[in-house]
C-alpha positions in Angstrom: -55.5 -8.8 -2.1 -56.5 -11.2 -4.8 -58.8 -13.1 -2.5 -61.0 -10.0 -1.9 -60.6 -7.9 -5.1 -62.2 -9.3 -8.3 -60.3 -9.4 -11.5 -63.5 -8.6 -13.4 -66.3 -6.3 -12.4 -69.5 -5.5 -14.3 -68.6 -2.1 -15.7 -71.4 0.2 -16.9 -70.1 0.3 -20.5 -70.0 -3.4 -20.8 -73.5 -3.8 -19.4 -74.8 -1.1 -21.7 -73.1 -2.9 -24.7 -74.9 -6.1 -23.7 -78.3 -4.3 -23.4 -77.9 -2.5 -26.7 -76.9 -5.7 -28.6 -79.9 -7.6 -27.1 -82.5 -4.8 -27.5 -81.3 -3.3 -30.8 -80.1 -6.4 -32.6 -81.6 -9.4 -30.8 -78.0 -10.5 -30.1 -77.6 -12.0 -26.7 -74.1 -13.3 -27.3 -72.6 -10.1 -25.7 -74.7 -10.7 -22.6 -73.8 -14.4 -22.4 -70.1 -13.8 -22.7 -70.2 -11.1 -20.0 -72.3 -13.4 -17.8 -69.8 -16.2 -18.3 -66.8 -14.0 -17.3 -68.6 -12.8 -14.2 -69.2 -16.3 -13.0 -65.6 -16.5 -11.9 -64.7 -12.8 -11.2 -61.6 -13.6 -9.0 -60.0 -15.9 -11.6 -57.8 -14.6 -14.5 -59.4 -15.9 -17.7 -57.4 -16.3 -20.9 -58.6 -14.0 -23.7 -60.9 -11.9 -21.4 -58.5 -9.0 -20.7 -60.9 -6.5 -22.3 -63.3 -7.0 -19.4 -60.7 -5.4 -17.1 -60.4 -2.2 -19.1 -62.0 1.1 -18.4 -64.2 2.5 -21.2 -62.9 4.3 -24.1 -64.2 7.9 -24.3 -66.9 6.9 -26.8 -68.0 4.0 -24.5 -68.5 6.1 -21.4 -72.0 5.8 -20.0 -73.2 9.2 -18.7 -76.4 7.9 -17.1 -77.6 4.4 -16.3 -81.2 3.2 -16.2 -81.2 3.6 -12.4 -79.9 7.1 -12.7 -76.4 6.6 -11.3 
């Protein structure tokens, strides 16, 4: 199971947070950290458990740029 199911997936709320930080604040650190985590999606990474969590109600993305 672990060989075919990633520990970390790019969730919409995480991607939206990275976009908002970059566009609204010129802060690319959120993107860079997400990108770093996703370089090894099948490997458990210390201190990165938040990237496994579903969104909180206020973080839910109702519509993405592509309309999904």
